[in-house]
C-alpha angles and dihedrals in degrees: 000000000000118000129181119249123218135198123224090257090058096253120137117257103186124266141288131216111236121205110250091212089063106027102023104061124119102251116241118205093204092059093046090048093053094049093047091050089051091051095047093046090055090051094050109107098215093204094133112134139167130187118261125212091272093053103050118100105233121115116271091221115125104261097219139348121294099238140029101038097098089231134099118286116257138176115202137340092258091079115119091240092069128077110265090011123134119292117245115228093345126164118294130189111283143143116262092197120122134185124268121176116253091234090056092049090052090048090052091054091050091052091048091053091046091049092055092049093047094052091047095246098118119101124185112212124201092222139333105229131141141164089239098262110138095196093055094047092045090056091050092049092047092051089052090052097239110151104158107019139162114206117200118194132182127277090313134024120235106256095221092048093049091049093049093047095046093083097042111104114233096016122110126182123202137171115241092259089061095053109125139169098245096052092045094052097044094058123076095220129037114203119189125181120223088252088051092052091053092047093048093048090050090048097048102042 
């Protein structure tokens, strides 16, 4: 499908033909949900930890005699039943990551791109280049109406553009290899350069 191309100053720069197999799918929430869950699970640190009975610092001496007290029998104060005792079967450090087939991850990225196009939040940019001045780039982005935007470039990101965009709140810049479902969906506007479109189509075919 044909889509208009813009320059950073808002001027028209022709059009580009987007692949229907990547940008023209009917978005499915279940596929996007599974891929986002896979991404977020991989990012989860999993460093949660509690002390077990063997790690708490109370004495291991038997607290009172076994029989004759009229109360329940107990060993030491480290037992889980006591306040500040060890925790029984509590969380331990582990990885929360789980497997997701590579084909499914690719499909999720296609659906994310298609979802942005369908809702009218996809912008094709001629090129993302800047002299490195944050103020100048911020004015251009404001005039284009981008408040929370993800900008995806080709194989590499222009150094000056990346430096200028680094201090602009709500704007992220990624090379095509870093494009992912979670970052695409959490931004209001998805901006892809022509080089980025070519790289994504090569990656997802």
